C-alpha positions, 0 to 999 in steps of 0.5 A, a space after each residue: 526741860 520745854 524751855 531748855 529744848 525751845 532754847 535748843 531748837 532756836 540756836 540751831 534754827 539760828 544756824 541753819 539760817 546763816 548757813 543759808 544766807 551764806 550760802 546764798 550771798 555766794 551764790 549771788 555776788 560770786 562772777 559769772 563764769 570765774 567764781 569756780 576759778 581760783 584768782 591765779 588761774 583767773 589772771 593767767 586765763 585773761 592774759 592770752 585774750 589781751 594777747 590775742 587782742 594786740 596781735 590782731 590790731 598789729 595784723 590789721 593793715 594800718 590807716 594810712 594817715 593823709 600826707 600832710 603837705 607843706 610849702 617847699 620852704 625856699 632859702 633866699 641864698 639858694 634862690 639866687 644861687 640857682 638864678 646865677 647859675 641857670 643859662 642865660 639864652 644867648 641872643 641869636 647871632 646876627 648874620 653879618 651882611 657880605 658887604 662888609 667882608 667884601 668891604 674889607 676883602 677888597 682894601 677899600 678901607 684904606 682910604 675910606 676907613 672903617 665903615 666908609 666913614 673915615 676917610 684918610 687925607 682928601 678922599 670921600 666918606 661914602 658911609 650912608 651915600 645913596 647905594 645906585 650913584 655908589 654903584 655907578 661910580 665904581 663901575 665908572 672908575 674901574 671903565 676909565 669914565 670917570 678920572 680925577 685931577 691929581 692930587 697934591 702928591 701928583 697922582 690922579 686921585 682914581 689912582 688908588 682904587 683902580 690899583 686896588 681893584 685891577 691888577 697890572 695886567 688889567 684884570 678886574 678883581 671885583 664883579 657887579 654882584 660884589 660891588 652892588 653887596 658893597 655899595 648896599 652895605 655902605 649905604 646903610 652905615 652911618 654918616 661921618 659927623 662934620 668935620 669942625 672948620 678952621 674959621 665958623 661961616 659968619 652969619 653973613 657968609 652962611 647966607 650967601 652960601 645957602 643963596 648960592 646953593 639954591 641957585 646952583 645945586 638944590 635942583 638936583 641934590 636936594 633940599 639941603 643937600 639930604 635928597 637928591 635925584 636918583 643917580 646924583 650924591 648926597 653932599 650934605 656932610 662931606 669933606 670940603 677938600 672932596 667938594 672943592 676938589 670934584 667942583 673944580 674937576 666939573 668945572 675944568 672938565 677933567 671929570 664928565 662921567 654920570 651926570 657931570 653935563 647937567 652940573 657944567 652951566 652951574 659951576 662954569 662961573 663960579 670963582 674960587 672964594 665962591 666954590 670955597 664958600 660953598 664947600 664949606 657950608 655943605 660940609 657942615 650939614 649933619 646927616 640925620 641917618 
C-alpha cells in the first residue's frame, strides 16, 4: 500500500510541477502590454498609430531641396538667328557741308562738274584749290575786275559764271557768306586726276619745262606748283588748255586782277611753244590731296 501511495504522490507532484512551469513560461515569454490582447485586436490597434505618423509627416513642411542650377543650353542656330535679328546701331549721319548745297544751288556744277573736279570743255577743275584764292577770284569775276578772252565759240570765258550768278537786272544772286562756304567746301574736295597728254613729253622736254617753271613760276607758285604763296593758285594738275589760255590772257593784258601785275614780266617774252611746254608739264603733276 505504501508503494502505491508513494507512486500516486509522485504522479500528482509531477503534474503540479508541469502546471506551474507552464504558467511561469507563459508569463516570461508573453509580449509586454499585448499578452491580454487577441491577435486581431492587436493588428487593429497598431494600424491607427501608423496612420497618425504618416499624417504628421504629411502635415510637416517639406524640406526644400537646393535648386540645381544648370547652365542654359543655347543652340547654335538660335544664337545665330538672335545675332542676325539684333538691331545694328547706325553710325551717326554726317551733316552735309553747307558749301556743297550752295555749290549745287548756284549752278556751279554746270561748268565745273561734280565736286569741282570734272569741269567741262576748257573750264578749270577747282576742287582742292586754295580757299582764299577761290574767294578772291569769284568776287573779282562778279565785280568785273577779272575778265577773260573769248573762247572758241566767241564768248568771254567768264560769261557763264556771271550769267549764272548775276540777274539780267544786275543783281548778284550770291552773298559773301555763301561764297566763303562754297570756297571752303571746294578746297577740301579731292582734286581732279591729270588728263594724259596726247603725246607724252620726252625726257628733254620735261627737263626744259622744269627749268622754265623754276625760272618763271616757282617763286610765287611754289615747289612742284603745289605750295603757292597766299592768294596765288595751285597750278599742279590744272587743265593744259586752261593754263595756256590764262598765260596768254596775262601776257596780252586781258586779265589784270589780283596778283597779275607780278606775273606780267615773267610771261611777256614767252613764245607760244614755251607756253605750251610749260602748260603740258604743269597739267601732268598729280596733287597729293
